[in-house]
Residue frames as qw, qx, qy, qz and C-alpha x, y, z in Angstrom:
[[0.647, 0.244, -0.023, -0.722, 5.82, -8.22, 28.00],
 [0.633, -0.033, 0.771, -0.063, 4.75, -11.83, 27.70],
 [0.686, 0.496, 0.519, 0.124, 5.09, -13.01, 24.11],
 [0.379, 0.913, 0.033, 0.148, 6.93, -9.89, 23.02],
 [0.223, -0.879, 0.422, -0.021, 10.10, -9.42, 25.16],
 [0.981, 0.077, 0.078, 0.160, 11.99, -12.18, 23.41],
 [0.676, -0.359, 0.230, 0.601, 15.73, -12.28, 22.82],
 [0.427, 0.381, 0.413, 0.709, 15.57, -10.61, 19.42],
 [0.108, -0.885, -0.312, -0.328, 13.34, -7.78, 20.67],
 [0.559, -0.795, 0.008, 0.234, 15.57, -7.08, 23.64],
 [0.671, -0.061, 0.305, 0.673, 18.68, -7.23, 21.45],
 [0.258, 0.620, 0.371, 0.642, 17.20, -4.56, 19.16],
 [0.335, -0.909, -0.223, -0.104, 16.18, -2.41, 22.15],
 [0.651, -0.595, 0.143, 0.450, 19.75, -2.43, 23.45],
 [0.573, 0.211, 0.376, 0.697, 21.21, -1.71, 20.02],
 [0.072, 0.747, 0.352, 0.560, 19.02, 1.37, 19.82],
 [0.119, 0.503, -0.317, 0.796, 20.06, 2.62, 23.26],
 [0.707, -0.584, -0.223, -0.332, 17.84, 1.16, 25.94],
 [0.010, -0.668, 0.608, -0.430, 19.68, 1.26, 29.23],
 [0.353, -0.181, 0.846, -0.358, 18.06, -1.76, 30.80],
 [0.606, 0.013, -0.582, -0.542, 16.16, -4.77, 29.39],
 [0.514, -0.200, 0.650, -0.522, 13.95, -7.16, 31.28],
 [0.012, 0.035, 0.977, 0.211, 12.93, -10.76, 30.61],
 [0.535, -0.348, -0.488, -0.595, 9.42, -11.81, 30.00],
 [0.622, -0.488, 0.303, -0.533, 7.48, -12.66, 33.15],
 [0.466, 0.234, -0.847, 0.102, 8.95, -15.75, 34.82],
 [0.766, -0.487, -0.238, -0.346, 6.96, -17.91, 37.20],
 [0.213, -0.629, 0.652, -0.367, 8.70, -18.20, 40.57],
 [0.812, -0.127, 0.496, -0.278, 6.97, -21.53, 41.15],
 [0.874, 0.483, -0.042, -0.035, 7.81, -22.77, 37.65],
 [0.297, 0.741, -0.546, 0.256, 11.47, -21.92, 38.27],
 [0.453, -0.471, 0.659, -0.372, 11.51, -23.71, 41.58],
 [0.873, 0.101, 0.425, -0.216, 9.90, -26.83, 39.98],
 [0.406, -0.363, 0.677, 0.494, 12.49, -26.79, 37.19],
 [0.633, 0.640, 0.405, -0.158, 10.10, -26.19, 34.32],
 [0.622, 0.031, 0.419, 0.660, 12.13, -26.21, 31.07],
 [0.217, 0.734, 0.413, 0.493, 10.09, -23.50, 29.39],
 [0.349, -0.930, -0.105, 0.047, 10.44, -21.26, 32.40],
 [0.663, -0.447, 0.273, 0.535, 14.21, -21.71, 32.45],
 [0.548, 0.393, 0.439, 0.594, 14.32, -20.74, 28.80],
 [0.009, 0.930, 0.277, 0.241, 12.96, -17.33, 29.65],
 [0.549, -0.762, 0.090, 0.331, 16.06, -16.58, 31.76],
 [0.712, 0.113, 0.302, 0.624, 18.41, -16.52, 28.71],
 [0.019, 0.905, 0.047, -0.423, 19.90, -13.21, 27.62],
 [0.690, 0.678, -0.029, 0.251, 21.86, -11.77, 24.71],
 [0.733, -0.011, -0.167, 0.659, 25.53, -10.90, 24.89],
 [0.168, 0.402, -0.020, 0.900, 24.82, -7.16, 25.03],
 [0.513, -0.682, -0.318, -0.413, 22.28, -7.27, 27.84],
 [0.630, -0.291, -0.448, 0.564, 24.10, -5.88, 30.81],
 [0.290, -0.086, 0.810, -0.502, 22.60, -4.88, 33.15],
 [0.434, -0.126, -0.743, -0.493, 19.81, -7.44, 32.80],
 [0.434, -0.158, 0.508, -0.727, 16.68, -7.86, 34.91],
 [0.242, -0.192, -0.928, -0.208, 14.54, -10.96, 35.37],
 [0.462, -0.235, 0.083, -0.851, 10.90, -10.33, 36.18],
 [0.128, -0.113, -0.972, 0.162, 9.29, -12.81, 38.54],
 [0.544, -0.350, -0.144, -0.749, 5.59, -13.23, 39.25],
 [0.391, -0.078, -0.868, 0.295, 4.57, -14.87, 42.50],
 [0.509, -0.630, -0.158, -0.565, 2.06, -14.84, 45.27],
 [0.890, -0.410, -0.180, 0.092, 4.29, -16.67, 47.70],
 [0.140, -0.894, 0.419, -0.067, 7.24, -15.27, 49.69],
 [0.749, -0.324, 0.572, 0.083, 8.59, -18.83, 50.07],
 [0.783, 0.396, 0.388, 0.282, 8.67, -19.56, 46.33],
 [0.265, 0.947, -0.105, 0.148, 10.01, -16.07, 45.60],
 [0.427, -0.754, 0.497, 0.044, 12.93, -16.69, 47.98],
 [0.785, -0.083, 0.587, 0.182, 13.71, -20.05, 46.43],
 [0.649, 0.685, 0.274, 0.185, 13.40, -18.72, 42.87],
 [0.065, 0.968, -0.236, 0.060, 15.77, -15.82, 43.48],
 [0.573, -0.570, 0.580, 0.105, 18.32, -18.17, 44.89],
 [0.791, 0.180, 0.547, 0.208, 18.23, -20.18, 41.67],
 [0.445, 0.893, 0.024, -0.056, 18.95, -17.26, 39.37],
 [0.834, 0.189, 0.005, 0.518, 22.34, -17.28, 37.63],
 [0.435, -0.470, -0.019, 0.768, 25.15, -14.77, 38.07],
 [0.226, 0.224, 0.478, 0.818, 24.16, -13.24, 34.71],
 [0.200, -0.783, -0.521, -0.274, 21.03, -11.74, 36.32],
 [0.293, 0.252, -0.280, 0.879, 21.74, -8.29, 37.71],
 [0.327, -0.104, 0.258, -0.903, 18.30, -7.18, 38.97],
 [0.035, -0.337, -0.941, 0.009, 15.23, -8.99, 40.22],
 [0.303, -0.104, -0.113, -0.941, 11.95, -7.33, 39.26],
 [0.165, 0.285, 0.892, -0.311, 8.71, -8.39, 40.98],
 [0.147, -0.268, -0.544, -0.782, 5.63, -8.10, 38.80],
 [0.063, 0.424, 0.711, -0.557, 2.71, -6.54, 40.61],
 [0.251, 0.429, -0.085, -0.863, 1.11, -5.05, 37.51],
 [0.081, -0.019, -0.870, -0.487, 0.14, -7.81, 35.07],
 [0.528, 0.069, 0.226, -0.816, -3.69, -7.54, 34.53],
 [0.470, 0.103, -0.777, -0.405, -4.15, -10.93, 32.77],
 [0.772, -0.341, -0.005, -0.536, -6.99, -12.93, 34.31],
 [0.929, -0.004, -0.361, 0.078, -5.04, -16.14, 34.52],
 [0.447, 0.275, -0.495, 0.692, -2.34, -14.40, 36.54],
 [0.296, -0.408, 0.218, -0.836, -4.70, -12.41, 38.76],
 [0.837, -0.294, -0.228, -0.402, -6.85, -15.42, 39.69],
 [0.840, -0.059, -0.429, 0.327, -3.80, -17.01, 41.31],
 [0.486, -0.833, -0.131, 0.228, -3.17, -13.93, 43.44],
 [0.636, -0.142, 0.246, 0.718, -0.22, -12.86, 41.33],
 [0.261, 0.448, 0.371, 0.771, 0.51, -9.75, 39.23],
 [0.135, -0.420, 0.011, -0.897, -1.81, -6.82, 39.89],
 [0.670, -0.529, -0.493, -0.168, -3.81, -8.89, 42.47],
 [0.605, -0.221, -0.410, 0.646, -1.02, -7.90, 44.92],
 [0.019, 0.377, 0.020, 0.926, -2.21, -4.30, 44.66],
 [0.616, -0.546, -0.302, -0.480, -5.06, -5.37, 46.94],
 [0.854, -0.481, -0.150, 0.130, -2.65, -6.67, 49.63],
 [0.175, 0.871, -0.365, 0.279, 0.26, -4.29, 50.52],
 [0.620, -0.575, 0.518, -0.135, 1.33, -6.54, 53.41],
 [0.905, 0.097, 0.389, 0.141, 1.81, -9.59, 51.16],
 [0.571, 0.784, -0.059, 0.236, 3.46, -7.40, 48.52],
 [0.138, -0.846, 0.459, -0.235, 6.01, -6.23, 51.11],
 [0.777, -0.344, 0.525, -0.046, 6.61, -9.86, 52.28],
 [0.876, 0.397, 0.206, 0.184, 7.34, -11.05, 48.75],
 [0.370, 0.842, -0.247, 0.304, 9.87, -8.24, 48.21],
 [0.446, -0.726, 0.482, -0.204, 11.42, -8.91, 51.58],
 [0.917, -0.061, 0.392, 0.038, 11.86, -12.52, 50.59],
 [0.735, 0.617, 0.036, 0.279, 13.52, -11.59, 47.32],
 [0.014, 0.895, -0.336, 0.294, 15.83, -9.13, 49.12],
 [0.609, -0.589, 0.509, -0.154, 16.92, -11.69, 51.61],
 [0.954, 0.144, 0.259, 0.053, 17.62, -14.36, 48.97],
 [0.739, 0.255, 0.131, 0.610, 20.52, -12.53, 47.27],
 [0.310, -0.504, -0.049, 0.805, 22.53, -9.30, 47.11],
 [0.214, 0.341, 0.558, 0.726, 20.86, -8.24, 43.83],
 [0.231, 0.100, 0.163, -0.954, 18.72, -5.12, 43.77],
 [0.121, 0.453, 0.883, 0.004, 15.04, -5.90, 43.88],
 [0.189, 0.074, -0.113, -0.973, 12.60, -3.64, 42.02],
 [0.323, 0.433, 0.779, -0.318, 8.82, -3.70, 41.63],
 [0.112, -0.100, -0.515, -0.844, 6.55, -3.08, 38.63],
 [0.097, 0.451, 0.789, -0.406, 2.96, -2.06, 39.56],
 [0.008, 0.578, 0.516, 0.632, -0.12, -0.18, 38.51],
 [0.162, -0.421, 0.155, -0.879, -2.11, 2.58, 40.21],
 [0.509, -0.097, 0.588, -0.621, -4.52, 0.19, 41.81],
 [0.246, 0.123, 0.952, 0.137, -6.77, -2.78, 41.12],
 [0.202, 0.718, 0.666, -0.011, -10.35, -1.45, 40.71],
 [0.297, 0.542, 0.227, 0.753, -10.65, 1.74, 38.68],
 [0.214, -0.765, -0.043, -0.606, -10.32, 4.73, 40.94],
 [0.810, -0.586, -0.028, 0.005, -9.29, 2.72, 43.99],
 [0.388, 0.752, -0.439, 0.303, -5.78, 4.21, 44.20],
 [0.856, -0.512, 0.072, 0.019, -3.48, 1.94, 46.25],
 [0.752, 0.477, -0.208, 0.405, -0.13, 2.34, 44.56],
 [0.035, -0.750, 0.388, -0.534, 1.14, 4.70, 47.26],
 [0.752, -0.480, 0.342, -0.295, 0.47, 2.17, 50.02],
 [0.980, 0.115, 0.075, 0.142, 1.99, -0.70, 48.04],
 [0.515, 0.681, -0.258, 0.452, 4.99, 1.44, 47.06],
 [0.264, -0.722, 0.451, -0.453, 5.66, 2.36, 50.71],
 [0.910, -0.273, 0.271, -0.154, 5.31, -1.30, 51.75],
 [0.907, 0.302, -0.015, 0.294, 7.84, -2.54, 49.16],
 [0.239, 0.787, -0.315, 0.474, 10.16, 0.36, 50.04],
 [0.561, -0.627, 0.403, -0.359, 10.13, -0.65, 53.65],
 [0.975, -0.043, 0.217, -0.008, 10.77, -4.26, 52.60],
 [0.552, -0.463, 0.470, 0.509, 13.95, -3.20, 50.74],
 [0.634, 0.628, 0.394, 0.219, 12.92, -2.49, 47.17],
 [0.478, -0.248, 0.182, 0.823, 15.57, -0.51, 45.33],
 [0.144, 0.147, -0.275, -0.939, 13.11, 1.13, 42.92],
 [0.436, 0.463, 0.721, -0.276, 9.49, 0.98, 41.74],
 [0.002, -0.012, -0.572, -0.820, 8.06, 1.26, 38.28],
 [0.330, 0.439, 0.593, -0.588, 4.50, 2.55, 37.94],
 [0.080, 0.291, 0.723, 0.622, 2.17, 1.99, 34.98],
 [0.159, 0.082, 0.237, -0.955, -0.35, 4.81, 35.04],
 [0.602, -0.167, -0.459, -0.632, -3.50, 2.66, 34.77],
 [0.636, -0.260, 0.541, -0.486, -5.62, 0.48, 37.02],
 [0.275, -0.069, 0.950, 0.133, -5.88, -3.25, 36.55],
 [0.467, 0.544, 0.627, -0.305, -9.55, -2.86, 35.61],
 [0.365, 0.784, -0.123, -0.486, -8.56, -0.63, 32.63],
 [0.884, 0.170, 0.309, 0.306, -6.19, -3.24, 31.19],
 [0.453, -0.106, 0.277, 0.841, -4.59, -1.04, 28.40],
 [0.106, 0.721, 0.548, 0.411, -7.60, 1.14, 27.64],
 [0.223, -0.951, -0.211, 0.039, -8.00, 4.83, 28.28],
 [0.348, 0.792, -0.293, 0.406, -5.28, 7.43, 28.79],
 [0.677, -0.097, -0.510, 0.522, -2.40, 6.90, 31.17],
 [0.368, -0.901, -0.194, -0.124, -2.73, 8.93, 34.41],
 [0.547, 0.423, -0.353, 0.631, 0.55, 10.80, 34.88],
 [0.291, -0.617, 0.274, -0.678, -0.68, 12.60, 37.97],
 [0.925, -0.329, -0.027, -0.186, -1.36, 9.18, 39.55],
 [0.839, 0.182, -0.247, 0.449, 2.24, 8.26, 38.92],
 [0.142, 0.607, -0.274, 0.732, 3.29, 11.59, 40.46],
 [0.678, -0.578, 0.069, -0.449, 1.36, 10.67, 43.59],
 [0.967, -0.147, -0.095, 0.188, 3.52, 7.59, 43.95],
 [0.533, 0.489, -0.232, 0.651, 6.65, 9.70, 43.33],
 [0.211, -0.652, 0.233, -0.690, 5.66, 11.88, 46.32],
 [0.851, -0.435, -0.009, -0.295, 5.02, 8.81, 48.52],
 [0.942, -0.180, 0.045, 0.281, 8.43, 7.17, 48.37],
 [0.188, -0.866, 0.351, 0.304, 12.08, 8.11, 48.45],
 [0.631, -0.117, 0.669, 0.375, 13.42, 5.29, 46.28],
 [0.061, 0.267, -0.506, -0.818, 13.79, 5.94, 42.51],
 [0.585, 0.452, 0.550, -0.388, 10.59, 5.83, 40.52],
 [0.154, -0.084, 0.730, 0.661, 10.29, 4.76, 36.89],
 [0.522, 0.402, 0.249, -0.710, 7.21, 5.96, 34.97],
 [0.195, 0.001, 0.901, 0.386, 5.48, 3.78, 32.39],
 [0.366, 0.580, 0.700, -0.200, 2.62, 3.99, 29.97],
 [0.454, 0.817, 0.354, 0.029, 1.92, 5.30, 26.45],
 [0.170, -0.780, 0.347, 0.493, 5.38, 6.62, 25.72],
 [0.788, 0.404, 0.439, 0.154, 5.70, 6.41, 21.98],
 [0.474, 0.745, 0.033, 0.468, 7.81, 9.41, 21.03],
 [0.446, 0.118, -0.334, 0.822, 10.39, 11.84, 22.44],
 [0.260, -0.434, -0.033, -0.862, 7.60, 14.24, 23.15],
 [0.793, -0.430, -0.343, -0.262, 5.76, 11.63, 25.20],
 [0.739, -0.082, -0.403, 0.533, 9.00, 10.90, 27.08],
 [0.193, 0.283, -0.195, 0.919, 9.54, 14.58, 27.86],
 [0.492, -0.460, -0.129, -0.727, 6.01, 15.04, 29.08],
 [0.843, -0.346, -0.411, -0.009, 6.15, 11.90, 31.26],
 [0.607, 0.010, -0.390, 0.692, 9.41, 13.02, 32.86],
 [0.017, -0.337, 0.101, -0.936, 8.12, 16.58, 33.46],
 [0.595, -0.420, -0.199, -0.656, 4.69, 15.66, 34.79],
 [0.887, -0.325, -0.326, -0.036, 5.70, 12.77, 37.00],
 [0.175, -0.837, 0.484, -0.186, 9.12, 13.98, 38.22],
 [0.996, -0.071, 0.056, 0.027, 10.24, 10.37, 37.61],
 [0.454, -0.652, 0.522, 0.311, 13.83, 9.23, 37.69],
 [0.074, -0.234, 0.812, 0.530, 13.45, 7.41, 34.41],
 [0.708, 0.270, -0.002, -0.653, 10.96, 5.96, 31.91],
 [0.446, -0.049, 0.888, 0.105, 10.14, 2.39, 31.01],
 [0.534, 0.384, -0.282, -0.698, 8.90, 1.83, 27.46],
 [0.527, 0.017, 0.847, -0.063, 7.05, -1.35, 26.61],
 [0.570, 0.551, 0.608, 0.043, 4.36, -1.46, 23.91],
 [0.213, 0.929, -0.038, -0.300, 5.57, 1.89, 22.56],
 [0.193, -0.624, 0.670, 0.352, 8.78, 0.23, 21.41],
 [0.663, 0.173, 0.724, 0.076, 7.18, -2.61, 19.45],
 [0.571, 0.615, 0.416, 0.352, 8.00, -2.04, 15.80],
 [0.082, 0.943, 0.013, 0.324, 9.54, 1.24, 16.92],
 [0.814, -0.344, -0.150, 0.444, 12.86, 0.43, 18.57],
 [0.438, 0.423, 0.010, 0.793, 14.35, 3.61, 17.20],
 [0.362, -0.852, -0.211, -0.315, 12.49, 5.43, 19.96],
 [0.761, -0.548, -0.032, 0.344, 15.34, 4.64, 22.28],
 [0.593, 0.143, 0.190, 0.769, 17.85, 6.15, 19.86],
 [0.013, 0.739, 0.287, 0.609, 15.69, 9.24, 19.45],
 [0.550, -0.821, -0.138, -0.071, 15.53, 9.78, 23.21],
 [0.752, -0.438, 0.137, 0.472, 19.27, 9.23, 23.63],
 [0.172, 0.884, -0.213, -0.379, 20.14, 11.45, 20.66],
 [0.476, -0.276, 0.750, 0.367, 21.68, 8.60, 18.73],
 [0.592, 0.522, -0.221, -0.573, 21.42, 8.32, 14.95],
 [0.467, -0.137, 0.867, 0.105, 20.98, 4.76, 13.74],
 [0.539, 0.388, -0.341, -0.666, 20.12, 4.01, 10.10],
 [0.119, -0.038, 0.991, 0.054, 18.47, 0.60, 9.96],
 [0.465, -0.094, -0.421, -0.773, 15.33, -0.28, 8.08],
 [0.755, -0.180, 0.318, -0.545, 12.31, -2.09, 9.44],
 [0.916, 0.262, -0.273, -0.133, 13.22, -5.04, 7.24],
 [0.420, 0.474, -0.653, 0.416, 16.73, -5.22, 8.70],
 [0.347, -0.363, 0.563, -0.657, 15.27, -5.17, 12.17],
 [0.885, 0.003, 0.092, -0.457, 12.79, -7.90, 11.40],
 [0.829, 0.356, -0.426, 0.071, 15.46, -10.17, 9.87],
 [0.184, 0.494, -0.666, 0.528, 17.79, -9.57, 12.74],
 [0.589, -0.251, 0.461, -0.614, 15.07, -10.57, 15.25],
 [0.939, 0.161, -0.111, -0.284, 14.18, -13.64, 13.24],
 [0.614, 0.458, -0.595, 0.242, 17.84, -14.73, 13.18],
 [0.142, -0.415, 0.670, -0.598, 18.03, -14.50, 16.93],
 [0.761, -0.093, 0.302, -0.567, 14.88, -16.47, 17.43],
 [0.876, 0.313, -0.329, -0.166, 15.87, -19.23, 14.97],
 [0.358, 0.464, -0.728, 0.356, 18.91, -19.95, 17.10],
 [0.216, -0.211, 0.688, -0.660, 16.78, -20.51, 20.21],
 [0.609, 0.191, 0.510, -0.577, 13.41, -21.87, 19.16],
 [0.441, 0.213, 0.821, 0.295, 11.82, -24.33, 16.68],
 [0.060, 0.203, 0.499, 0.840, 10.22, -22.92, 13.51],
 [0.265, -0.643, -0.674, -0.248, 6.69, -23.05, 14.88],
 [0.406, -0.693, -0.337, 0.491, 7.61, -20.88, 17.88],
 [0.313, -0.211, 0.229, 0.897, 9.57, -18.41, 15.72],
 [0.038, -0.382, -0.602, -0.700, 6.65, -17.91, 13.35],
 [0.346, -0.729, -0.588, -0.050, 4.13, -17.41, 16.16],
 [0.415, -0.590, -0.167, 0.672, 6.34, -14.93, 17.98],
 [0.230, -0.116, 0.350, 0.900, 7.08, -12.95, 14.84],
 [0.026, -0.643, -0.677, -0.358, 3.36, -12.66, 13.97],
 [0.298, -0.838, -0.356, 0.288, 3.07, -10.22, 16.86],
 [0.388, -0.519, 0.186, 0.739, 6.20, -8.26, 15.91],
 [0.215, 0.181, 0.594, 0.754, 5.48, -8.00, 12.17],
 [0.103, -0.768, -0.608, -0.170, 1.98, -6.79, 13.06],
 [0.340, -0.778, -0.149, 0.507, 3.58, -4.08, 15.22],
 [0.333, -0.240, 0.424, 0.808, 5.77, -2.97, 12.33],
 [0.146, 0.478, 0.729, 0.468, 2.71, -2.94, 10.09],
 [0.110, -0.816, -0.490, 0.287, 1.03, -0.24, 12.17],
 [0.188, -0.654, 0.160, 0.715, 3.45, 2.31, 10.68],
 [0.190, -0.018, 0.723, 0.664, 2.56, 1.38, 7.10],
 [0.422, 0.403, 0.229, -0.780, -0.44, 3.44, 5.95],
 [0.620, 0.386, -0.302, -0.612, -2.79, 1.75, 3.57],
 [0.692, 0.204, -0.678, -0.141, -1.47, -1.75, 3.92],
 [0.189, -0.380, 0.732, -0.533, -1.44, -2.35, 7.69],
 [0.785, 0.021, 0.320, -0.530, -4.65, -4.36, 7.60],
 [0.834, 0.415, -0.334, -0.146, -3.38, -6.51, 4.72],
 [0.309, 0.516, -0.731, 0.323, -0.19, -7.25, 6.50],
 [0.449, -0.256, 0.633, -0.576, -1.98, -8.22, 9.72],
 [0.878, 0.162, 0.131, -0.430, -4.31, -10.55, 7.88],
 [0.755, 0.481, -0.445, -0.011, -1.56, -12.21, 5.86],
 [0.168, 0.505, -0.750, 0.392, 0.91, -12.66, 8.65],
 [0.563, -0.197, 0.593, -0.541, -1.70, -14.22, 10.97],
 [0.920, 0.256, -0.027, -0.296, -2.38, -16.82, 8.25],
 [0.390, 0.612, -0.683, 0.088, 1.29, -17.83, 8.24],
 [0.923, -0.336, 0.080, -0.169, 1.96, -21.26, 9.58],
 [0.895, -0.045, 0.099, 0.433, 5.54, -21.93, 8.37],
 [0.396, -0.541, 0.152, 0.726, 8.71, -19.90, 7.99],
 [0.284, 0.188, 0.589, 0.733, 8.24, -19.54, 4.18],
 [0.063, -0.781, -0.584, -0.211, 4.82, -17.94, 4.77],
 [0.359, -0.826, -0.165, 0.402, 6.21, -15.48, 7.18],
 [0.425, -0.339, 0.365, 0.756, 9.09, -14.52, 4.91],
 [0.232, 0.489, 0.657, 0.525, 6.68, -14.11, 1.97],
 [0.141, -0.914, -0.380, -0.009, 4.91, -11.35, 3.92],
 [0.440, -0.698, 0.116, 0.554, 8.17, -9.73, 4.98],
 [0.420, -0.030, 0.546, 0.724, 9.47, -9.75, 1.37],
 [0.153, 0.652, 0.623, 0.405, 6.21, -8.39, -0.02],
 [0.185, -0.922, -0.306, -0.150, 5.75, -5.49, 2.37],
 [0.465, -0.838, 0.158, 0.239, 9.17, -4.73, 3.85]]
């Protein structure tokens, strides 16, 4: 998740029991051109193994070159075919690939041929609402050598609105033989159980449902971890401070503190308003000290 899957967030996810963590979206073209900010997204924590890097691309050529540039610390290459952001879609990347199964397959084939790493795909049910194309795309990437596919149960047009369509994910499960990972609106053990049962998936990917709620991984795994929200926030800040300047740390943590605030009845709005006014580290910590 762009702007959310930073080093600190991924470290917490692994501490709480997540079996695999994935980088933020990385531009294949940016990686090939040696963009410094793009390279920064490839860094991982010491406990992230296995670790996946998620590339977004509309070019088999750039995909091939980008995969060749990945370090040995990258275990899995994930190709993003689900991002609904307009700036990604307008370049033919992300969920735009759901409209072109042939190109989707070519991009995966390029990634597979570039290294021995497993290549996986993250996608949605289709582009326009109701125009189900995930089965065709999934079969195309399976033929191209994809080792697994993750399906978010919404269409690009929906962005993140409406209920996730588990039966749509099940249709993709029935269309391919490779492992399928189900994704969308899993925020509790009950949600996890329902997703697994209704989709017959091989696993579940949790994204937004883990923000401010990393203990969901421990709950699903049956692990008991006693750590407060404050401890989690400070741990995440410590990680970010080692990697980024103060301005970046504050801006990243605004998103995360807001996520933690959603679980604080009666003061969530106040926390959101105050944290978004923060401009320096002291402002951020004042909010954390006051409410956490």
